[in-house]
N, C-alpha and C positions, 0 to 999 in steps of 0.2 A: 778807611779800614785800618791802616797802619796807626793812625792817631788814636783810635779806640784801643788797640792792643797796647800801645805805649802808655796810654792813660791807665789801663788796668794794671800793667806791670809796675808803674810808679805808685799807684794806690796800694797795691799788695806790699811793696817794699816799705811804704810809709807806715802801714799797720804793723808790720814786723818790727820796724824801728821803735815804734811806741811800746810794743811788747818788751823789747830788749831794754829800753830805758826803765820801765816799771819793774822789770825783773831784777835789774841791777840795784835799784833803790830798795826793793824788798829783800834782796839777798837770796833769791831763789834762781833756779835754772829757767831759762826762757821757755823750755818745753813744758813747764808746769802751768803756763798760761794758755788758755784756749783761743785759737785764732778766730773761730766762729763767734764766740762770745765777745771777744775784743771788737770785732767788726760790728756786731749788733750794738755794742755800747757806743762806739764811735758814731754810728748812724743816729742813735738816740740823742747823743750829746750835740750833734750838729743840728738836729731838728728842733731841739728844745733848749738851745743855748741860753736864750733870754730867761726862760723859766729856771734853769739850773743856776744861773748867776744870781737870780733873785732869792732863791732859798739857801744859797751857799754862804750868805753872810759876808759878801765881799770877795770871796775867792774867785779867781778867774776860771774860765771853762777848762783850761788845761789842768789846773789843780783838782777840780771836781772830777775830771776824767781819771786822773791818777789815783785818787782816793777810791773811786768806784771800782777801778780795775784791780786794785789790791784785794778787794772783797771777792773777786772771781778767781783767785789763785787756786788751782786744783791741788787737793791734798796729795802727799807722796804715796807712791804705790806700796801696797802691803807686801812685806817680804815673806811672811808665813801665812798660810791659809789655816783657818780654824777647822774646815772640813775638807776632806779629799774630794777631788772632782770625780764625777761619774757621768756616764752617758745615759741620757734619758731613753726609755724604750720607744721604739717606733710606734706611732699611732696607726692603728689599722682601720681600714674602711669597714670591714666586716668582723663579726664576732668570730673568735677562733673555733675551729671545728673540734668538738669534744672527742671525736675519734671513737673507735670501737674498743671493746675490752679485748684483751689478748686472746682469750679462749675462743670467743665467737669469731674473731678474725682468722684464726687458724682453721676453724671448721669451714669457713667460707672458702678459704684457699684450697683445702683438701676435703672434698665432700665425702670421700670413702671413709674417712675416720669417723664421720658422724654416724654412718650406718653401722659401723662396727662396734 
């Protein structure tokens, strides 16, 4: 059990280290690279390393990984919104009650007025 935990921690740190290396080469912050996409890309590169080396024209698998990871850099956050945020109305299970008109509601509440 301890071995598995240490293995996961080492793998996590290795993925983060790769992200840091690529972000420093690209000149962006490491937070602009997605951990999940990096992990998926690493898995893919490990599984198809022979295929990647064949199509890369002589590049090593590490260079292919770096080139592919640069394509996954997340764009910077928008500073200003084009539209204001708004809250969506709550979706109701049933149709809203149309209600009664004000005159008929007052007659029901006070039946003496109706007779008068």
